[in-house]
N, CA and C atoms as a LAMMPS dump frame, in Angstrom:
ITEM: TIMESTEP
0
ITEM: NUMBER OF ATOMS
423
ITEM: BOX BOUNDS ff ff ff
-5.0000000000000000e+02 5.0000000000000000e+02
-5.0000000000000000e+02 5.0000000000000000e+02
-5.0000000000000000e+02 5.0000000000000000e+02
ITEM: ATOMS id mol type element x y z
1 1 1 N 424.425 324.432 345.074
2 1 2 C 425.262 323.462 344.568
3 1 3 C 426.361 323.102 345.613
4 2 1 N 426.598 321.837 345.784
5 2 2 C 427.562 321.434 346.823
6 2 3 C 428.946 321.706 346.33
7 3 1 N 429.805 322.223 347.127
8 3 2 C 431.209 322.357 346.813
9 3 3 C 431.941 321.204 347.463
10 4 1 N 432.311 320.228 346.549
11 4 2 C 433.047 319.097 347.261
12 4 3 C 434.497 319.107 346.899
13 5 1 N 435.281 318.752 347.731
14 5 2 C 436.756 318.798 347.509
15 5 3 C 437.217 317.401 347.915
16 6 1 N 437.952 316.763 347.045
17 6 2 C 438.47 315.413 347.38
18 6 3 C 440.012 315.537 347.411
19 7 1 N 440.601 315.253 348.533
20 7 2 C 441.983 315.276 348.746
21 7 3 C 442.476 314.046 349.466
22 8 1 N 443.587 313.519 349.097
23 8 2 C 444.18 312.442 349.886
24 8 3 C 445.682 312.644 349.77
25 9 1 N 446.308 313.238 350.847
26 9 2 C 447.707 313.442 350.936
27 9 3 C 448.205 312.649 352.095
28 10 1 N 448.669 311.44 351.765
29 10 2 C 449.053 310.515 352.799
30 10 3 C 447.974 310.563 353.964
31 11 1 N 446.793 310.542 353.466
32 11 2 C 445.68 310.617 354.402
33 11 3 C 444.998 311.985 354.484
34 12 1 N 445.438 312.974 353.668
35 12 2 C 444.716 314.259 353.597
36 12 3 C 443.785 314.193 352.495
37 13 1 N 442.434 314.211 352.859
38 13 2 C 441.46 314.351 351.824
39 13 3 C 440.287 315.162 352.327
40 14 1 N 439.636 315.778 351.415
41 14 2 C 438.451 316.578 351.679
42 14 3 C 437.232 316.025 350.961
43 15 1 N 436.188 315.855 351.672
44 15 2 C 434.986 315.373 351.021
45 15 3 C 433.708 315.912 351.702
46 16 1 N 432.521 315.812 351.158
47 16 2 C 431.371 316.352 351.834
48 16 3 C 431.041 315.722 353.151
49 17 1 N 430.408 316.514 353.978
50 17 2 C 430.066 316.037 355.341
51 17 3 C 428.814 316.655 355.832
52 18 1 N 428.525 316.494 357.127
53 18 2 C 427.324 317.006 357.729
54 18 3 C 427.322 317.774 358.979
55 19 1 N 428.56 318.027 359.552
56 19 2 C 428.636 318.725 360.838
57 19 3 C 429.816 319.551 360.893
58 20 1 N 429.753 320.529 361.839
59 20 2 C 430.927 321.298 362.118
60 20 3 C 431.599 320.868 363.483
61 21 1 N 432.803 320.48 363.327
62 21 2 C 433.519 320.002 364.468
63 21 3 C 434.958 319.734 364.126
64 22 1 N 435.801 319.694 365.158
65 22 2 C 437.203 319.383 365.029
66 22 3 C 437.395 318.307 366.023
67 23 1 N 438.069 317.252 365.612
68 23 2 C 438.366 316.178 366.512
69 23 3 C 439.708 315.528 366.207
70 24 1 N 440.243 314.925 367.22
71 24 2 C 441.587 314.222 367.006
72 24 3 C 441.398 312.83 367.545
73 25 1 N 442.044 311.853 366.821
74 25 2 C 441.994 310.547 367.311
75 25 3 C 443.306 309.831 367.021
76 26 1 N 443.63 308.906 367.81
77 26 2 C 444.884 308.073 367.545
78 26 3 C 444.479 306.649 367.555
79 27 1 N 444.986 305.946 366.577
80 27 2 C 444.609 304.553 366.431
81 27 3 C 445.979 303.742 366.407
82 28 1 N 446.148 302.788 367.28
83 28 2 C 447.366 302.035 367.296
84 28 3 C 447.293 300.806 366.388
85 29 1 N 448.331 300.657 365.595
86 29 2 C 448.507 299.561 364.701
87 29 3 C 449.848 298.888 364.927
88 30 1 N 450.036 298.047 365.881
89 30 2 C 451.248 297.5 366.285
90 30 3 C 452.245 298.601 366.69
91 31 1 N 453.271 298.851 365.861
92 31 2 C 454.288 299.873 366.242
93 31 3 C 453.873 301.345 365.753
94 32 1 N 453.009 301.39 364.754
95 32 2 C 452.657 302.636 364.155
96 32 3 C 451.423 303.321 364.88
97 33 1 N 451.497 304.625 364.984
98 33 2 C 450.416 305.34 365.558
99 33 3 C 449.91 306.258 364.542
100 34 1 N 448.629 306.177 364.235
101 34 2 C 448.068 307.02 363.111
102 34 3 C 447.466 308.205 363.855
103 35 1 N 447.896 309.33 363.405
104 35 2 C 447.531 310.68 364.016
105 35 3 C 446.588 311.281 363.035
106 36 1 N 445.304 311.571 363.501
107 36 2 C 444.327 312.083 362.55
108 36 3 C 443.702 313.399 363.092
109 37 1 N 443.648 314.437 362.183
110 37 2 C 443.007 315.71 362.486
111 37 3 C 441.91 315.861 361.505
112 38 1 N 440.73 316.161 362.046
113 38 2 C 439.535 316.275 361.213
114 38 3 C 438.905 317.692 361.414
115 39 1 N 438.589 318.305 360.32
116 39 2 C 437.908 319.62 360.319
117 39 3 C 436.734 319.544 359.449
118 40 1 N 435.56 319.887 359.957
119 40 2 C 434.359 319.735 359.072
120 40 3 C 433.464 321.037 359.26
121 41 1 N 432.6 321.255 358.269
122 41 2 C 431.765 322.442 358.238
123 41 3 C 430.447 322.224 357.419
124 42 1 N 429.259 322.417 358.072
125 42 2 C 428.02 322.196 357.409
126 42 3 C 427.84 323.169 356.239
127 43 1 N 428.195 324.47 356.508
128 43 2 C 427.851 325.545 355.531
129 43 3 C 428.424 325.302 354.161
130 44 1 N 429.644 324.934 354.084
131 44 2 C 430.354 324.566 352.806
132 44 3 C 430.28 323.166 352.452
133 45 1 N 429.787 322.364 353.279
134 45 2 C 429.725 320.895 353.085
135 45 3 C 431.088 320.217 352.665
136 46 1 N 432.075 320.368 353.522
137 46 2 C 433.334 319.784 353.265
138 46 3 C 433.851 319.164 354.534
139 47 1 N 434.75 318.387 354.4
140 47 2 C 435.503 317.749 355.501
141 47 3 C 436.979 317.592 355.152
142 48 1 N 437.881 317.965 355.96
143 48 2 C 439.285 317.716 355.569
144 48 3 C 439.789 316.772 356.705
145 49 1 N 440.469 315.768 356.319
146 49 2 C 441.107 314.774 357.227
147 49 3 C 442.485 314.703 356.851
148 50 1 N 443.378 314.957 357.891
149 50 2 C 444.788 314.746 357.724
150 50 3 C 445.27 313.684 358.573
151 51 1 N 445.843 312.64 357.91
152 51 2 C 446.339 311.436 358.706
153 51 3 C 447.79 311.425 358.433
154 52 1 N 448.553 311.805 359.452
155 52 2 C 449.986 311.908 359.31
156 52 3 C 450.595 311.825 360.719
157 53 1 N 451.408 310.851 360.978
158 53 2 C 451.981 310.63 362.3
159 53 3 C 452.833 311.943 362.692
160 54 1 N 452.492 312.452 363.795
161 54 2 C 453.199 313.706 364.307
162 54 3 C 452.503 314.981 363.926
163 55 1 N 451.511 315.03 363.058
164 55 2 C 450.943 316.297 362.638
165 55 3 C 450.222 317.061 363.805
166 56 1 N 449.478 316.296 364.579
167 56 2 C 448.813 316.944 365.801
168 56 3 C 449.757 317.501 366.668
169 57 1 N 450.87 316.845 366.981
170 57 2 C 451.94 317.313 367.827
171 57 3 C 452.523 318.602 367.211
172 58 1 N 452.821 318.537 365.972
173 58 2 C 453.317 319.663 365.249
174 58 3 C 452.403 320.903 365.473
175 59 1 N 451.181 320.769 365.169
176 59 2 C 450.155 321.789 365.295
177 59 3 C 450.133 322.329 366.74
178 60 1 N 450.243 321.498 367.794
179 60 2 C 450.111 321.923 369.155
180 60 3 C 451.435 322.593 369.693
181 61 1 N 452.572 322.141 369.129
182 61 2 C 453.844 322.558 369.745
183 61 3 C 454.688 323.46 368.853
184 62 1 N 454.745 323.228 367.59
185 62 2 C 455.663 323.917 366.679
186 62 3 C 455 324.999 365.764
187 63 1 N 453.793 324.724 365.297
188 63 2 C 453.181 325.66 364.43
189 63 3 C 452.819 326.938 365.155
190 64 1 N 452.842 328.039 364.31
191 64 2 C 452.396 329.309 364.844
192 64 3 C 451.012 329.124 365.284
193 65 1 N 450.578 329.84 366.382
194 65 2 C 449.17 329.741 366.846
195 65 3 C 448.134 330.211 365.855
196 66 1 N 446.975 329.697 366.01
197 66 2 C 445.805 330.178 365.117
198 66 3 C 445.703 331.688 365.393
199 67 1 N 445.511 332.455 364.366
200 67 2 C 445.432 333.873 364.494
201 67 3 C 446.721 334.578 364.192
202 68 1 N 447.746 333.898 364.113
203 68 2 C 449.054 334.418 363.88
204 68 3 C 449.153 334.974 362.418
205 69 1 N 448.506 334.256 361.473
206 69 2 C 448.489 334.61 360.084
207 69 3 C 447.098 335.127 359.777
208 70 1 N 446.93 335.975 358.787
209 70 2 C 445.62 336.376 358.337
210 70 3 C 445.095 335.323 357.402
211 71 1 N 443.77 335.269 357.255
212 71 2 C 443.195 334.317 356.287
213 71 3 C 443.692 334.562 354.82
214 72 1 N 443.816 335.869 354.519
215 72 2 C 444.259 336.239 353.12
216 72 3 C 445.684 335.754 352.902
217 73 1 N 446.522 335.865 353.905
218 73 2 C 447.921 335.342 353.778
219 73 3 C 447.913 333.812 353.508
220 74 1 N 447.107 333.13 354.355
221 74 2 C 447.098 331.717 354.254
222 74 3 C 446.487 331.271 352.886
223 75 1 N 445.475 331.9 352.399
224 75 2 C 444.904 331.635 351.097
225 75 3 C 445.901 331.844 349.957
226 76 1 N 446.661 332.91 350.121
227 76 2 C 447.685 333.193 348.988
228 76 3 C 448.773 332.126 349.044
229 77 1 N 449.192 331.731 350.196
230 77 2 C 450.245 330.675 350.344
231 77 3 C 449.747 329.322 349.898
232 78 1 N 448.509 329.012 350.259
233 78 2 C 447.941 327.702 349.86
234 78 3 C 447.759 327.632 348.321
235 79 1 N 447.432 328.699 347.741
236 79 2 C 447.298 328.749 346.262
237 79 3 C 448.604 328.278 345.601
238 80 1 N 449.746 328.808 346.089
239 80 2 C 451.09 328.366 345.486
240 80 3 C 451.454 326.99 345.941
241 81 1 N 451.209 326.656 347.133
242 81 2 C 451.588 325.387 347.698
243 81 3 C 450.824 324.25 347.051
244 82 1 N 449.572 324.438 346.882
245 82 2 C 448.713 323.417 346.265
246 82 3 C 449.095 323.231 344.827
247 83 1 N 449.467 324.257 344.086
248 83 2 C 449.953 324.133 342.751
249 83 3 C 451.29 323.432 342.648
250 84 1 N 452.18 323.73 343.543
251 84 2 C 453.504 322.93 343.546
252 84 3 C 453.177 321.57 343.886
253 85 1 N 452.354 321.296 344.861
254 85 2 C 452.1 319.878 345.277
255 85 3 C 451.486 319.11 344.186
256 86 1 N 450.532 319.635 343.462
257 86 2 C 449.77 319.007 342.403
258 86 3 C 450.728 318.702 341.137
259 87 1 N 451.745 319.57 340.922
260 87 2 C 452.707 319.311 339.914
261 87 3 C 453.58 318.132 340.265
262 88 1 N 453.9 317.984 341.568
263 88 2 C 454.657 316.874 341.998
264 88 3 C 453.91 315.561 341.913
265 89 1 N 452.575 315.609 342.149
266 89 2 C 451.772 314.366 342.099
267 89 3 C 451.78 313.878 340.655
268 90 1 N 451.786 314.784 339.641
269 90 2 C 451.862 314.508 338.293
270 90 3 C 453.199 313.952 337.697
271 91 1 N 454.237 314.014 338.518
272 91 2 C 455.528 313.55 338.191
273 91 3 C 456.062 312.477 339.135
274 92 1 N 455.398 311.262 339.209
275 92 2 C 455.762 310.221 340.202
276 92 3 C 457.162 309.692 340.008
277 93 1 N 457.818 309.844 338.846
278 93 2 C 459.111 309.334 338.721
279 93 3 C 460.184 310.296 339.149
280 94 1 N 459.762 311.502 339.27
281 94 2 C 460.724 312.599 339.81
282 94 3 C 460.453 312.794 341.302
283 95 1 N 459.183 312.717 341.824
284 95 2 C 458.9 313.001 343.195
285 95 3 C 458.375 311.731 343.75
286 96 1 N 458.61 311.529 345.032
287 96 2 C 458.214 310.335 345.761
288 96 3 C 456.693 310.189 345.817
289 97 1 N 456.084 309.164 345.123
290 97 2 C 454.685 308.958 345.097
291 97 3 C 454.031 308.559 346.462
292 98 1 N 454.915 308.164 347.423
293 98 2 C 454.397 307.921 348.727
294 98 3 C 454.085 309.163 349.489
295 99 1 N 454.763 310.27 349.09
296 99 2 C 454.497 311.608 349.678
297 99 3 C 453.496 312.358 348.935
298 100 1 N 453.531 312.298 347.617
299 100 2 C 452.631 313.071 346.739
300 100 3 C 451.683 312.035 346.157
301 101 1 N 450.588 311.742 346.877
302 101 2 C 449.68 310.636 346.525
303 101 3 C 448.643 311.035 345.556
304 102 1 N 447.872 312.154 345.796
305 102 2 C 446.763 312.476 344.986
306 102 3 C 446.669 313.974 344.982
307 103 1 N 446.158 314.484 343.818
308 103 2 C 446.032 315.915 343.674
309 103 3 C 445.051 316.56 344.727
310 104 1 N 445.352 317.777 345.049
311 104 2 C 444.377 318.566 345.895
312 104 3 C 443.605 319.433 344.998
313 105 1 N 442.245 319.356 345.205
314 105 2 C 441.363 320.176 344.412
315 105 3 C 440.978 321.358 345.229
316 106 1 N 441.909 322.334 345.297
317 106 2 C 441.656 323.55 346.118
318 106 3 C 441.316 324.719 345.134
319 107 1 N 440.117 325.181 345.302
320 107 2 C 439.608 326.236 344.449
321 107 3 C 439.78 327.569 345.225
322 108 1 N 440.695 328.465 344.695
323 108 2 C 440.949 329.699 345.376
324 108 3 C 439.853 330.692 345.378
325 109 1 N 438.815 330.43 344.605
326 109 2 C 437.595 331.281 344.591
327 109 3 C 436.568 330.974 345.703
328 110 1 N 436.799 329.846 346.305
329 110 2 C 435.929 329.421 347.402
330 110 3 C 436.601 329.792 348.787
331 111 1 N 435.663 330.4 349.661
332 111 2 C 436.138 330.786 350.948
333 111 3 C 435.969 329.558 351.935
334 112 1 N 437.048 328.866 352.166
335 112 2 C 436.982 327.614 353.047
336 112 3 C 437.08 327.947 354.521
337 113 1 N 437.336 329.249 354.764
338 113 2 C 437.353 329.662 356.194
339 113 3 C 438.859 329.581 356.719
340 114 1 N 439.009 330.13 357.824
341 114 2 C 440.353 330.214 358.47
342 114 3 C 440.892 328.874 358.875
343 115 1 N 440.048 328.063 359.531
344 115 2 C 440.567 326.799 360.03
345 115 3 C 441.186 325.902 358.975
346 116 1 N 440.364 325.701 357.847
347 116 2 C 440.888 324.899 356.776
348 116 3 C 442.243 325.424 356.154
349 117 1 N 442.221 326.727 355.93
350 117 2 C 443.461 327.299 355.292
351 117 3 C 444.688 327.268 356.238
352 118 1 N 444.388 327.448 357.544
353 118 2 C 445.37 327.348 358.553
354 118 3 C 446.024 325.98 358.643
355 119 1 N 445.129 324.923 358.747
356 119 2 C 445.63 323.509 358.836
357 119 3 C 446.251 323.113 357.51
358 120 1 N 445.624 323.455 356.381
359 120 2 C 446.349 323.014 355.169
360 120 3 C 447.707 323.696 354.968
361 121 1 N 447.831 325.005 355.309
362 121 2 C 449.131 325.591 355.286
363 121 3 C 450.158 324.956 356.147
364 122 1 N 449.772 324.666 357.405
365 122 2 C 450.556 323.976 358.327
366 122 3 C 450.968 322.557 357.971
367 123 1 N 450.025 321.912 357.181
368 123 2 C 450.338 320.538 356.69
369 123 3 C 451.497 320.691 355.758
370 124 1 N 451.548 321.738 354.908
371 124 2 C 452.659 321.913 353.918
372 124 3 C 453.925 322.218 354.738
373 125 1 N 453.842 322.992 355.833
374 125 2 C 455.077 323.37 356.633
375 125 3 C 455.612 321.989 357.181
376 126 1 N 454.634 321.225 357.754
377 126 2 C 455.054 319.96 358.393
378 126 3 C 455.608 319.008 357.303
379 127 1 N 455.016 318.912 356.164
380 127 2 C 455.502 318.087 355.072
381 127 3 C 456.92 318.575 354.631
382 128 1 N 457.135 319.813 354.509
383 128 2 C 458.424 320.297 354.059
384 128 3 C 459.519 319.997 355.133
385 129 1 N 459.157 320.081 356.416
386 129 2 C 460.142 319.806 357.437
387 129 3 C 460.387 318.325 357.634
388 130 1 N 459.319 317.519 357.653
389 130 2 C 459.453 316.101 357.91
390 130 3 C 460.219 315.364 356.839
391 131 1 N 459.784 315.697 355.48
392 131 2 C 460.396 315.042 354.421
393 131 3 C 461.5 315.853 353.628
394 132 1 N 461.866 316.911 354.298
395 132 2 C 462.801 317.807 353.708
396 132 3 C 462.491 318.228 352.242
397 133 1 N 461.344 318.687 352.127
398 133 2 C 460.828 319.077 350.796
399 133 3 C 460.85 320.6 350.691
400 134 1 N 461.217 321.104 349.489
401 134 2 C 461.246 322.546 349.338
402 134 3 C 460.158 322.858 348.233
403 135 1 N 459.312 323.8 348.527
404 135 2 C 458.379 324.266 347.575
405 135 3 C 458.835 325.509 346.945
406 136 1 N 458.029 326.181 346.145
407 136 2 C 458.45 327.313 345.312
408 136 3 C 459.141 328.372 346.238
409 137 1 N 459.937 329.211 345.571
410 137 2 C 460.67 330.29 346.291
411 137 3 C 459.71 331.219 347.019
412 138 1 N 458.658 331.465 346.533
413 138 2 C 457.709 332.415 347.179
414 138 3 C 456.989 331.901 348.389
415 139 1 N 457.206 330.565 348.673
416 139 2 C 456.545 330.02 349.827
417 139 3 C 457.47 329.435 350.85
418 140 1 N 458.593 329.978 351.084
419 140 2 C 459.558 329.445 352.087
420 140 3 C 458.939 329.585 353.484
421 141 1 N 459.362 328.587 354.281
422 141 2 C 458.808 328.503 355.635
423 141 3 C 459.827 328.962 356.623
């Protein structure tokens, strides 16, 4: 059975795919530069795409390097962060709907692997710093 995850967070969404690869691309639209990070995996049939200006730079220059955190640590943090994020999506009058666009269907019983958990966690770190957002007490950055 295919494990499909659909996510769109200002361009973050997960959907089924057919290959394992990581790629980055930049597309210019007048003054705006769209920064895209793609992670894909055949085995689990998912793809995660993060479209957020500055996210690639953040991963390369400010985020802790891959391997700094354990996968278990990242999975535990993502469980809390996704829950907080989804609660904010459901409250568009309280939280900015331009930041909290669509719920993330993250199933903690599925092993998405290190790369997905690492980049999802760092997206939350980036989101909290860029938009000055604070998530639950147990997930301070």
